[in-house]
N, C-alpha and C positions, 0 to 999 in steps of 0.2 A: 747700293744705296745704304744698306744697313751698316756696312763697313765704314762708309764715309761719316755717318752719324756717330758711330762708336768712336772713331778717331777724333772728330771735332770736339765732342763733348768731354772726352777723357782728358783733354788739355785745359779744361776750365776748372776754376775753384768750385767747391761743393755748392756754395751759395748760388753761383751763376747757373749751375746745372739744375738746381731745384726750381729756379725761376721758370724754366721751360717745362716743368713737370705737368702743370695744369693745362698747357696749351698743346702738348705733343704726347700722343699715346706711346710713341716709340721711345721717347726719353723716360716716360713713366715706367715702362717695362725695363729699361736699362738700369734704373736705380735699384731694381730688385735682383739684379744679376750679380753674383759674386765675382765673376771674371771682370766685369766692368769696374766694380769698386777697386779691385786690385790694379787694374790698368790705370785708372785715374790716380790712385795713390802713387804708383811708380812714376807717372809723369810729374806729379806734384813734388817729388823729391828733388827735382831740378829747379823748383821755384823758390823764391824768397818768401819769408813770412810777410803777411799783409796787414796784420793788426796786433794789438797787445791788450792783455788784461791789466787793469790797474787796481791795486789794493793798498790799503793802509799798512805800513810796515810795523805791525805789532806782533805780539806773541801769536803763534799759529792757532791756538785754540779759540782766539777771539774772532768771531765771524761777523761780517757786516756787508753792506752793499758792494757788489763787484761791478766794475765798469769795464767796457770794451771800446777801444777806439782804433780807427784805421790809421795806417802810416800814410805819409804824403804820396799822392798818386794812386792810392789803393782804395779810395773812398767807396767805390761802387763794386769792387770785385770780391769782397769778403765780409763775413760777419757772423753773428750768432743771434738767434731769435730771442725775444724778450722773455719768453717762458723759460728758456734754458738758462738765461742769465739769472732769472729769479731763483731757479733751482740751485744754481751754483753759488748763489750768495749766502747759502746756509753752510758753505764749505770754504776751505782754504785751498787755493790753487798752488801746488808745490812745484810743478814742472810741466813742460810741454815739449812734444816732439812730433813733427809732421802730422798734425791733425788730432793727436791724442793728448789729453791732459791728465795729470795725476793730482788727486785731491784727497783731503782729509776732513773729517768732521769730528768734533769732540763734544760729547753730550753725556751728562750723568756719569762722569768718570769712565767713559767708554770712547775709544778712538776707532773710527771706521775709515778704511782706505778704499779708494776705488779709482779705476781708470775709465775715462769716458771720451766719447767723440761727440762734442756739442753739435756738430753739423747733422749727424745721423740720429742723434738722441739715444745712442746706445751706451750701456754702462756695464762694467765688469768689476765686481767686488773682489778684493784680494785679501788674504788673511793678514791680520795684524801681528807683527812680531811680538814675542813674549815680553821683551824689554819695554816695548811701547805700552803694552797693557799695564805693566807695573808702574809706569810713570806717564799717565795719560795727558798731563798738562805740560810736558816737555816739548820743546821744538824738535822737529825731525829734520835730518839731513838725508833727503831722498831725491832721486832724479830718474827720469826715463832715459834709457840709452838704446841706440840701435845695437843689436847683438850680431847682425850679419847684413848682407846686402838684400836679404829677403824682407820685403815690406811687411810680412806677417810675423816677423820674428823681432821681438824687442824684449827688454828686461827693465826691472826696477832695481836701482843700485841704492843701498842703504848703509850709512856709516853710523855705527852704534857708539854713543859716547861712553867713556870709561866711568866707573863708579868713584874713582879717586882722581888725583891730579896727574895721572899718567898721560903721556903723550902718544900712547898707542890706542888706536881705535879699531874695533872689530868691524869687518866689512862683510856684508851679506848681499845676495842678489836673488831676485825672484823672476822666473820666466813663466808667463801664463801657460805656455805649452806644457810645462812640467808641473806647475801648481804647488810648489813648495819653496820655502826659503832655504837657501844654501849658504853656508858660512865659509869664507876664505880661510885657509890655514894660517896665512901670514897677515898680521895686522898692518894698518896704515900708521906710519910714524910721522907725526906732524911737526917735530922739533919743539923747541922750548917756548915758542910764542903761541898765543891763542890764534886760532884760525877762523876766518870768516866762512863758516861752513854753510851759510845760506846762499852762496852763489858759486856752486861748482861749475867747472868748465871741462867738457869732454874734448880732448885733443890728442891725436896720434895714439889712440888706444889707451889713454890714461885719463883719470879724473884729477883736475887741478884745483887747488885752493890757495888763496893768498892769505898771508898772516895779517895780524893787526899792526898798527904803527906805533903804539904807545911806548914810551921810553922806560920800561921797567926791567931791563936787563943791563948788565955791565958790559963795557967795551971788550972785555976779555972773552965774552961769549961769541961763538960763531953764529949765533942767532940774534946778535945785537941789532942788526938792521932788518927791515921787513923783507920777506922772501915769498916765493911760490913753492909749494910742495905738491908733488904729483904721486898718484898711486896707479900703477899699471895693472889693468884688470886681468890680463892674461897671465903674467908671471908674478903678480902680487908684490912688486918692489916699490919702495918709496924713494923718490929722487927730488933733490932740491934744485930749483931754478932761481937764479938771482935776478932781481929787477934791475933796470938800467941804473948806471952810476948816478945820472942826473936825478932819477926818481928817489934814490936813497938820500940825496942831499936834502936836509931839512925835513926828512920824513918823520922826525920825532915831534914836530910842531903839533900842538893840540888841534889845529885846524885841518891837519892833513888827513885825507881819506883816499885810500887806493882800492880799486876793484878791478877784476879781470872778467873778460867776456870772450866768447868765441869769435874767431875771425876766419873768413873764407867758408864757403858752402860745404866743403869736404872736411871741415873741422881739423884743418892742418896747422892752424896757427892760433895765437892768443893776442888779444888787445888789452893793453893796460891803460887805465884811466886814473889820473891823480887830480884831486881837487885840493888845492892848498892856498890859503889866503885869497880866495875868490879867483883863482887862476886854474883853468883846465889845461892839463897837459896829457897828450895821448901818444902812446908808442905801440908799434906792431912788432911782434917777434918774427923777424925775417928769416932766421936760421935757428930752428928748434934745437939741433944737436950741439951747435957751438954757442948757443945762448946770445945771439946778436939781436939787438933791438934798433928800430928806426922810429924817430919822433916824427909824427905827421901833423901835429897841431899843438899850439900853445896860444891861449887866448884868455883874456880877463872876462869875467861874466858881465861886467859893465859895458864891454865892447862887443857883445854878441848880438845886440839889436833886440833884446828882450823888452817887453812893455814896462817892466818895473825899473825904476831908476837905480835902486840898490837891491838887486834880487837876492833872496835867500834860497839856496838850492836845497830841496828836500828829497831828492832822489835822482839817479841817473843810470843809464844803461846804454849799450851799443847794440844796434839791430842791423842785420843783413850786411855787415861790413860797409855800411853806407851812412848811417845816421847815428849821431849822439842824441839820445832822447833824454831830456832833463825836465824835472819838475821844480817849480817854485812853490811858494805857499798857496798860490791860487791858480796857476796855469801849468800846462805841459807843452813843451816845444820840441821841435826837431832841429838839429844843427848838422848841416852836411859835412861829410868827411872825405868824399871822393868826387872826382870828375865835375860835372856841371853843377852839382849841388854844394860844392866845397864852400864852407863858411857861410852858407845861406841859412837863415833862420825862418821858421814857420811855426805859427801857433797852431797846435793841434786841438786843444780843448781847454776848458776851465774845469776845475775839480773842487769838491767841497771838503776834502780831507784836511784835518787840522794839524796833523803831524807828518812825519816822513812817509813816503810811498815807495812801493816796489813794483816792478814791471815783469810780465811774462809774455814773451812774443808768441804768436800763434798763426797758423795757416790752416784754413778749413779744407779737409779732404774727406773722402769716403772710406778712410782706413778703418778696418775692423779692429775691435778691442781684443778679440780672441774667443775661443770656445767657451760657452757659458754666459756670454753677454746677454743682458736683458734691456728692456725699454725703460728710459727715464720716466719717472712718475712726475711729469710736469705738464 
């Protein structure tokens, strides 16, 4: 009987498990067992994210109300308590991975970094890199990465901006098991264009960034058109990936905005989204090594079925290889990319942000932050 209880509840999201805590002594005991938390986390790694954090897309040291909303069909299966959201609203969510989120707070010229599990209300403070302490109001390029198949093993990857106009970035990583920041011997070469460092994508063992689109280089430059640059974490090599030919056409238009997102659960591919002159076009990288892309969607924002007659897009992302999540000046919508949801629109929420917004997908699990974690003071 105990085995059946363990097996059943270990396949549920953390929120669903906690619902049974007050009515079942056996479940209440399970939540205090390390082996059960590990088992539930391992099962969750095969699940899709169920919700997302919504923040205003401003400089990272500016903290304000943080919002959380479920994805279509996930309204009752996941979430974060109000007291945790209130606690996190004093911080900036930088990254999320299988139940853990990476946050920063900036106050009185001091930057604090921490990893937390909002479902279990546990928190692990991590040391602030020296360069960050010197420039506390600079935005950070940091993300959480799985460092092995072990659900207890993860790391924080950090790209340190150069002091000059160099295209070489110092790369560092932090593993909670080791407790220190380590620097890669070889830097990340980004090419001649500015990179959109606020949206890294982990794919095939490398971290990928897409460049800006602005026309500030001559045609003689090999970096004239926008591109994707990757940094392999294992061998520390930088490699360029070209965007599709169709995406390069008209890319210097001032209305053009291109972003990349993870595609497939095993992080084996990349999704490219271009918004130009109120038209969304989306490609999937079907063959990573030969750099082959497949277009899966092209649609005008006026034809998407949004409530607004002439919508102004203030942010977008792709989640679970299934939905294009987009925000207008007043609302957030999902737009189906696959199977039965293809090209179907659904309003998720209204928001009160006045400018651009950014999204961070999330799945609640019982995953531990690591040795030395404490309880959130909320």
